[in-house]
Steps between C-alpha positions, in 0.01 A plus 500: 500500500867504397571850371728518198658819630642283778739358239748749358628477139840402642335220702330368186823522298693302761214252523504436125879473510466204736600657832402229749498734797253731326290202398495390863372844594227470234393167646496641853289800399253322273463147638230581762265626225586214265444246777165661589393469137595132502321437826183669376502313171617157617357480850792341684845606612694214338368576151552873561862429600550290186354779287724755673815296436416435134414866446841622613692221326333588171537873564874470565550300179289744298646825636768537227213525251298753702448791258365751754190565290290397799570568866701244694207436737254443213751268332559305821130464577439375145741214566338433839146504357601254229656270759187507715277421202737220393468337842122531483507337158698204637240458773231474235658185352614638170248778450632765264618836628213662310251282690660590833492870420151494345253720678157362578342761273204276422389506862217747484328389818323773689706666770338558837631836616440623850506869582799556729424868562381453855795301628729689737839578349682281753308200366640559152862507617484237773740207503209261459377684192848493344514127566165461325634701205800268474267202518284648226802568278600135523168411337567711192616334179878524443452767233287722724713435807819598317356830378356579843835427667707707257265798473324528837755342734839570341390833357610462138323724250263363236775545241761324713263214582427454130872496427572247775227263380549572127132580451317813387412780739134439420541137610656618827211740562241231423662244730543758773132595492400134511743427784369789708138402432564139597679607818208728581255218437696262721534753780138615479384192689750572778400866526131414484543272800693770685230758426217268602687402815540866591132572440397211724700644786387856441 
């Protein structure tokens, strides 16, 4: 993730004062993570690019009002997360932002969980497995996908994730558990096939 200690107090002061060179450095250092968030949430590069551009335009305009009560990275990701959810709302033909963010908490379907204990470690870190994880993440609801991206991929704390999304820490924890369970359910079929395939050739 983007570490706040990477930005000195002097850097933040100059940023808030409107120093364009410093802002350009902020963009250079943070845009890969912001773009990755957009790509994960929106699914295509064009929308991710649009989100990226809008994020920094809004950030630059809002910087004079940045009160330094939150970290610059948390503040920036809050803008980016809102932009991503706005684009998702537009896709849903006028659905409200609450509807887009709503978790599928009523889905209490049984989860088929496969024991992964016997898989060799290289299977768990293989390129193919990571691709399957990305594929699984794309099937999460926007609310679950956003929490998974911020907490498990970008490395924000529970508190920071709650601040970015303007929800309670308990809500973050609940969504994170559900996201991980759904990813595990989705991947269990893949691992089950891998395990059965290995047993057949044993």
